[in-house]
N, C-alpha and C positions, 0 to 999 in steps of 0.2 A: 505491361507490368508482369512480373513473374507470378506464375500460378502458385499460390501458397497453401492450397488446401491440405496437401500432405504434411507440410510443415506445421500448419495449425493443429492437425491431429497429433503430431509428435509433441507439440507444446502442451496441448490439453492433457495428454497422458503423463508427460513429465511433470506437469504442474501438480498432479496428484501423488507423485512418487513420495515426496516428503511426508505427506499424510499417511500413506501406507506404511512407510518405515516407522513413523511415530507410533501408529497403532500396533504394529508388530512388536516394537520394543516394549510397549505397555503390556501386551499379551504375554511376552516372555519375562516381564518384570525386570527389564534392563534399563530402568529409568531412575536409578539411584534411590536414596532413602526417602525422598519426597516426590512421589510421582506427580502430584498435583502441580507443584512448582515447576517441575520439568516440562510438563505439557503446556502450562501457561506461558512459560518463557519461550518455548520452542515455537508455538503458534504466533506469539508476538514478534519474534525474530523473523519468521517467514513473512509476516505482514510487511515489515519494513523492507525486507529483501525484494519482494515483488513490487512494492511501491517505488523503490529506487530504480529498479529495472524499467518500470513504466516510464518514469521521468527521463531515463537515460536514452530511450529509443530515438527521440527526436534529435538530440545532439549527435548521436551516432549516425543517424541518417544524413544529417547535414555535413558531417565530417567525411563520411565514406562515400556519399552519393548513392547508397543503397536504399532507394525510395520505397521498395516493397516491404521493408521491415516495419513501416508504420502500421501495416495491417495486423500486427501482433499486439498493438497497444491495448486494444479493448480487452482481449482475453487476459493479458498479464495484469491489467488494472483490476479486472473482476476477480482474479485470483488473490490480489492484495486484499480486496474487500472480503472474499471468502475466508481467508485465514484470519482476518481481523474479527470476523463474526465468530469463528471458532474460539479465538482468544477471549472475547467477551463472554461467550456462552460458558466457557470453561470456568470463568470466575463466577458468574451468576449462578450456575447450576451446582458445580462441585465444591466451590468454596463457600458460597453464601446460601445455597439451596433455595434460591429465589425468594429469600426472606427480605422483603422491602425495608423493614426497619433496620435489619442488620446491614444491608447494602448502604443505606443512607448514612448510618453511623460510621461505617468503614470509610466511605468516601470523605466524610467530614474530618476524620482523623488522619487520612493519608491522601494529601492533595494530588499526588501523582496519579491516583486512580481517576480522579475527576478530569485531569488533563488527558489521560488516555481515552476516557469515554467521549470527551469532547472531540478528540481527533477522529474517533470512529464515527460518531454521528455526522461529522462533516463529510465523511465518505459516502454516507447513505444517499444523499441527492445526486452525487456523482455516478453511483452505480445505477440508480433508478433512471437517470437521464442518458444512459449509455447507448440506448437503441437508436437506430436511424429515425424511427417515428418520433422519438422525443427530441432529437436534434432538429427535425423539421418543425415541430410544434413550438419549440423555444425560439428558433431562429439562430443563425450562426453566431451573431455577436453576443446575444444573451447567453447562449450555451457556452461560448468561450469564456465569458466573464465568470459564469458559475464554476467552470472547471479549473479556474485559477485557485479555487479553494484547496486543490490537491497539495499545494505547497504549504498551506496553513496546517492541513491534516498531517503532512509529513513532518513539519516542525513540531507539532504536538506529540506525534509518535516518538520522535527522537528525544524530546524533553521528558516524556513519560519514562522512557527507557533509562535515560541518564539519572533521573531521580530515584528510580527503582534500584539501580546498582549501587551497592554500598562501598565497594573497594575498587576493583579494577574497572575503570571507566573507559578503557581503550575502545571497546566495541561501540558504545553509544557515541563517543567522540568521532569515531570513524564514519558512522552513519551521518552525523552532523556535518562533517567535512564534505562528504559526498553530496548532501543536500545543498549546502552552500555553493559548491562548485556548479551544480546543475542550475541553481537559481541565478548564479552569477552569469552563466552562459546565456540564459534566457534574457536577462537584463541587458547584457552586452549587445545581443542581437536586436533588442528593442530600440536601443539608442543609436546603434551603428548597424542598421540592417544592410545585408548585401543587396546589390542592385538586382532588380527584376525578380524579387522573391516575396511571395505573399506571407503574411503573418501566420505563425503556426500555433496550435493549441496543444494541450497536454491531456494526460490521464487516459480516458477511454473514448477516443474520437470515433466518429462514424466511419464506415468503410464503404 
């Protein structure tokens, strides 16, 4: 299999580029009239982008035959969790100032926040169980069943985004279409698997 160490280094560096650009824009005050909204939406968008890339790697591998690209799923999946964490922390810290009563009240009044938080917390066990040690501890089958939650988390993220947007819903609908396409591909292979091919899992598999 292809040596991917240098490619992983490039992926690691490039995965941080959006954050560096975002921080630079904040520093230069190039984030519009509402910096908090800009940062919150940007980190949320990055979470969905990395999540969709994670889910797309297996179909791309099967279509192209480039088996070595599965080695990037763990890092890309963890970047999805990383930007999801930044998205949540931005809300809790800079919007609600870690005021529990304010957070509870806001969540009760705006259901899309509850859906977004649920999607994020579904990603937590996926990130925690991403190591080789956890894969061995859980066992392959239980680990694979657990990581199917990535589709639920993805759906929650898309719904959260769709409910958040008030007018132009093309972007959340695009994410929804991509997610449905990827899920459809998985279901198709489940019911019509190619010969001599073992079942595959998603999100952040062991390497």
